[in-house]
C-alpha positions in Angstrom: 106.1 -112.0 -94.0 103.1 -114.2 -94.1 103.9 -116.9 -91.6 102.0 -118.5 -88.5 103.2 -116.2 -85.4 102.3 -118.4 -82.3 103.6 -121.9 -82.9 106.5 -123.5 -82.0 109.4 -124.0 -84.7 112.8 -125.7 -84.5 115.5 -123.6 -83.9 118.6 -126.2 -83.7 119.1 -130.2 -83.0 120.1 -130.0 -79.4 123.6 -131.6 -80.0 124.6 -128.6 -82.7 124.4 -126.1 -79.4 127.4 -126.0 -78.0 129.3 -123.8 -75.8 129.6 -120.9 -78.5 126.2 -118.7 -79.5 125.0 -119.6 -82.6 123.4 -117.2 -85.1 120.2 -118.0 -86.7 117.6 -115.9 -89.0 113.9 -117.2 -88.3 110.7 -115.1 -90.0 113.2 -112.4 -90.8 114.5 -111.6 -87.3 118.1 -112.0 -86.3 118.2 -114.4 -83.3 121.1 -115.5 -81.4 120.7 -119.0 -79.1 123.1 -119.9 -76.7 123.6 -122.2 -73.3 123.2 -120.4 -70.2 124.0 -121.9 -66.7 122.8 -125.4 -66.3 123.1 -125.8 -69.9 119.4 -124.0 -70.2 119.0 -122.8 -73.6 118.6 -119.1 -74.4 117.4 -116.5 -77.3 117.5 -113.0 -78.0 117.8 -110.9 -80.7 120.7 -110.9 -82.5 121.6 -107.1 -82.4 123.2 -104.9 -79.4 120.7 -102.0 -79.5 123.8 -99.4 -79.0 125.4 -100.2 -82.3 124.0 -103.1 -83.5 126.6 -105.8 -83.3 125.5 -109.1 -83.6 125.4 -110.5 -80.3 126.2 -113.9 -81.5 130.0 -112.7 -81.7 130.5 -111.7 -78.3 130.7 -114.4 -75.4 128.5 -116.3 -73.2 129.0 -115.5 -69.2 126.7 -118.0 -67.5 123.3 -116.9 -68.1 124.5 -113.4 -70.0 125.9 -112.7 -73.2 128.6 -110.0 -73.6 128.2 -107.8 -76.7 131.9 -108.2 -78.7 132.2 -104.5 -79.6 131.7 -102.4 -76.7 130.8 -105.2 -73.9 127.4 -104.4 -72.8 126.1 -107.7 -71.0 122.5 -108.7 -71.8 121.2 -111.6 -69.4 118.8 -114.5 -70.6 115.4 -111.9 -70.7 117.5 -109.2 -72.9 117.5 -106.9 -70.3 121.0 -105.2 -70.3 122.9 -105.8 -66.8 126.0 -104.0 -67.3 127.0 -101.2 -69.2 130.9 -100.6 -68.7 130.9 -96.9 -70.1 130.6 -93.6 -68.4 128.2 -93.6 -65.3 127.1 -97.1 -66.1 123.8 -95.7 -66.9 121.2 -98.5 -68.2 118.1 -97.0 -70.4 115.5 -99.1 -71.3 116.1 -98.4 -74.5 119.4 -100.9 -74.3 116.9 -103.5 -73.6 116.9 -106.7 -76.2 114.0 -108.7 -77.0 114.1 -112.5 -76.0 112.4 -115.5 -77.3 110.5 -118.5 -75.5 112.7 -121.8 -75.9 111.9 -125.2 -74.8 114.2 -128.6 -75.4 112.4 -131.6 -76.5 113.4 -135.0 -78.7 116.6 -133.6 -79.0 115.4 -130.2 -80.7 115.5 -126.8 -79.3 112.0 -125.1 -80.8 111.6 -121.1 -80.6 108.3 -119.4 -80.4 108.4 -116.3 -82.4 105.3 -115.1 -81.8 103.5 -113.4 -78.4 105.6 -114.5 -75.9 102.5 -114.6 -73.4 101.0 -117.0 -75.6 103.8 -119.7 -75.4 102.9 -122.9 -74.5 104.5 -126.4 -74.0 101.6 -128.3 -74.2 101.4 -127.1 -78.0 104.2 -128.4 -78.9 104.4 -131.1 -81.8 104.0 -134.6 -80.6 106.9 -136.9 -81.6 107.2 -139.7 -79.3 109.1 -141.7 -81.9 112.0 -139.7 -81.6 112.4 -140.9 -78.1 111.5 -144.9 -78.9 114.0 -147.3 -78.0 113.1 -149.6 -81.4 114.4 -147.2 -83.6 118.0 -145.6 -84.2 118.2 -142.0 -85.7 120.6 -140.1 -87.6 119.7 -136.3 -88.1 120.7 -132.9 -90.2 120.0 -129.8 -91.6 119.3 -128.4 -95.4 119.4 -125.0 -95.9 116.6 -124.7 -99.2 116.9 -121.2 -100.9 113.3 -121.1 -101.4 109.6 -120.5 -99.5 109.0 -123.0 -97.1 105.4 -124.1 -98.6 107.0 -125.5 -101.3 109.0 -127.5 -99.3 105.7 -128.7 -98.0 104.3 -129.3 -101.7 107.2 -131.5 -101.9 107.0 -133.8 -99.1 103.3 -134.3 -99.0 103.5 -135.3 -102.8 105.8 -138.3 -102.7 104.9 -139.3 -106.3 108.5 -137.3 -107.1 110.5 -139.8 -105.4 110.2 -142.1 -108.5 112.0 -139.2 -110.7 114.2 -137.7 -108.2 115.1 -139.8 -105.9 116.8 -143.6 -107.5 117.8 -145.0 -104.4 114.3 -144.4 -102.9 112.0 -145.9 -105.6 112.3 -148.4 -108.5 111.1 -147.5 -112.2 107.5 -147.4 -112.8 106.8 -147.0 -109.0 104.1 -144.1 -109.7 102.0 -146.4 -112.6 101.7 -148.9 -109.7 100.5 -146.7 -106.4 97.7 -146.4 -104.8 97.4 -142.7 -103.6 94.7 -141.2 -101.2 95.0 -137.8 -99.2 92.5 -137.0 -96.4 92.0 -134.1 -94.1 91.6 -134.7 -90.4 90.5 -131.6 -88.5 93.7 -129.0 -89.4 96.1 -132.4 -90.4 96.7 -133.3 -93.5 97.8 -136.8 -94.8 98.6 -138.4 -97.9 99.1 -142.2 -98.3 101.1 -144.3 -100.6 100.8 -147.9 -101.1 102.5 -150.2 -103.3 101.6 -154.0 -103.8 104.5 -156.3 -105.1 107.1 -153.4 -105.3 111.2 -154.4 -106.0 112.7 -154.0 -102.6 114.2 -150.5 -103.0 118.1 -149.7 -102.4 117.4 -148.3 -99.2 115.5 -151.3 -97.8 117.6 -153.7 -99.2 120.3 -152.3 -96.9 118.2 -153.5 -93.8 116.6 -156.6 -95.9 117.1 -160.3 -94.1 115.2 -162.5 -96.1 115.9 -163.6 -100.0 112.7 -162.1 -100.9 112.8 -159.5 -104.6 109.7 -157.7 -104.0 107.7 -156.9 -101.0 104.6 -154.1 -100.1 105.8 -150.6 -99.7 103.7 -148.1 -97.6 104.8 -144.2 -97.1 102.4 -142.2 -95.4 103.2 -138.4 -94.8 101.3 -136.6 -91.9 101.7 -133.1 -91.7 100.5 -130.5 -89.1 100.2 -127.0 -89.0 102.7 -124.7 -89.7 105.3 -127.0 -91.1 105.8 -130.6 -89.1 105.6 -133.7 -91.1 106.1 -137.2 -90.1 106.7 -140.1 -92.2 105.8 -143.3 -91.6 107.5 -145.8 -94.4 108.4 -149.4 -94.4 108.5 -152.6 -96.6 106.9 -156.0 -95.8 107.1 -159.2 -97.4 103.4 -160.7 -98.1 101.9 -161.9 -95.1 104.4 -160.1 -93.0 103.2 -157.8 -90.2 104.0 -154.2 -91.4 105.0 -153.0 -87.7 107.5 -155.9 -87.5 108.9 -155.3 -90.8 111.8 -153.0 -91.7 110.7 -149.3 -91.2 112.5 -146.0 -91.8 110.6 -143.3 -90.4 111.1 -140.0 -91.0 110.9 -136.6 -89.1 110.8 -133.3 -91.2 110.6 -129.8 -89.5 110.8 -126.6 -91.7 111.6 -123.1 -90.2 111.0 -120.2 -92.2 113.9 -117.9 -92.6 112.8 -115.3 -95.1 110.2 -115.0 -97.6 112.6 -117.4 -100.0 114.6 -119.4 -97.3 114.0 -122.2 -95.4 116.0 -124.2 -92.3 114.9 -127.6 -92.8 115.5 -130.3 -90.1 115.6 -133.7 -90.6 115.9 -137.1 -88.8 115.7 -140.4 -90.3 115.0 -143.6 -88.1 115.4 -147.6 -88.5 114.8 -150.4 -86.8 116.9 -153.0 -88.4 120.6 -153.3 -87.8 120.2 -150.3 -85.5 124.1 -150.8 -84.1 125.7 -150.8 -87.8 127.5 -147.3 -87.9 128.3 -148.2 -91.5 124.8 -148.2 -92.2 123.9 -145.1 -90.1 126.4 -143.0 -92.1 125.1 -144.3 -95.5 121.4 -143.5 -94.2 123.0 -139.9 -93.5 124.7 -139.5 -96.2 122.3 -140.9 -98.6 119.7 -138.5 -96.8 121.8 -135.4 -97.2 122.4 -135.8 -100.7 119.2 -136.5 -101.6 117.4 -133.5 -100.0 120.9 -130.8 -100.8 121.4 -132.4 -104.5 118.4 -133.6 -105.6 115.0 -131.9 -103.5 116.8 -128.2 -102.7 117.7 -128.2 -106.6 114.4 -128.8 -108.1 112.6 -126.8 -105.4 114.5 -123.8 -106.6 114.1 -124.2 -110.1 110.0 -124.4 -109.9 110.2 -121.3 -107.9 112.1 -119.7 -110.5 109.6 -120.2 -113.2 106.8 -118.9 -110.7 105.7 -115.1 -110.1 105.2 -115.4 -106.9 105.3 -118.2 -103.8 101.7 -117.7 -103.7 101.1 -121.2 -105.4 97.3 -120.6 -106.9 98.1 -116.8 -108.2 100.3 -118.8 -110.3 97.2 -121.1 -111.7 98.9 -124.7 -111.6 97.6 -127.4 -113.6 96.7 -129.4 -110.7 96.7 -133.6 -110.6 95.2 -135.8 -108.1 98.7 -136.1 -106.3 98.4 -132.6 -105.6 95.3 -132.8 -103.1 97.5 -133.3 -99.8 99.8 -130.3 -100.3 96.3 -128.3 -101.9 95.2 -128.9 -99.0 97.7 -128.0 -96.6 98.0 -124.8 -98.3 94.4 -124.2 -97.6 94.8 -124.7 -93.9 97.5 -122.7 -93.5 96.1 -120.0 -95.2 92.9 -119.9 -93.0 95.3 -120.2 -90.1 96.9 -117.1 -90.4 94.4 -115.1 -91.7 92.5 -116.0 -88.3 95.7 -115.3 -86.3 96.2 -111.7 -88.4 92.3 -110.9 -87.4 93.1 -111.7 -84.1 95.9 -109.9 -83.6 94.0 -106.8 -85.3 91.1 -107.0 -82.8 93.6 -107.0 -79.9 95.2 -104.1 -81.3 92.0 -102.4 -80.8 91.4 -103.1 -77.6 
């Protein structure tokens, strides 16, 4: 699977990992994640080397996980530390791979590449998730398509008018001023609309009697698959930073060539203690991703000969600049990593 290996990927929201082991597949590798002593998360290859039973079907005991089939136990490093059979001999073949984890911003991150290169300083910077001025709702959507198709979708917000009526007004695309830029390896897409009818989403948070406001939606992508959306609506003359804002975090982790874990969080800076609005935003976001975006992305893939967008020779529009740039950056970074790995293998 062609993917940038030496990078942090979202594994699970912290609040979704409880006392039971969690089974997930990342980069076509089965992984079990569980909390050990002191609540520290641990990740191992999710197959006992004896008969390949999923360790996620076993039982957590402190930092250890016991295979539910024959009782072999493994520590946080993947070393077999107990063989209850015969004379209890533990061969090196009984060890399983462990994966570096980090916990930050309410997310557990996993490093699928070279463990010696795992560096927490390389975690994405998402301090807004801990900003006391915002209330957040979180979720995860499973997308049955290649993760780059999801990146394409997120960097091209011109589809919102046509696919998400709750989030945009009729004619929004024709009124939008769009531009894209690349800063180093980061790609940004900017959408600005003046005097836009206040959308249904922002009407939930609106405190004035205006019927129109200025809308901005700025999407920032960083490799391999982190996206931050800064969006808000402000009345004429109002400071956008003080106006209603609904930022979004989008974290994509490839499961296989044709499936993606999509972790998302939506924040707001108005009516922050209103539980009903939190649930409305959570369900509205979930519905948009699961019943509008995901089916369309899968339908798009069904008409492509491969996951390689350029091999399908698409008719590109100006609105595609952001996702085209991101694809080119990611392709270059993957090729550079593969080249470095090949050179190291020869040494």
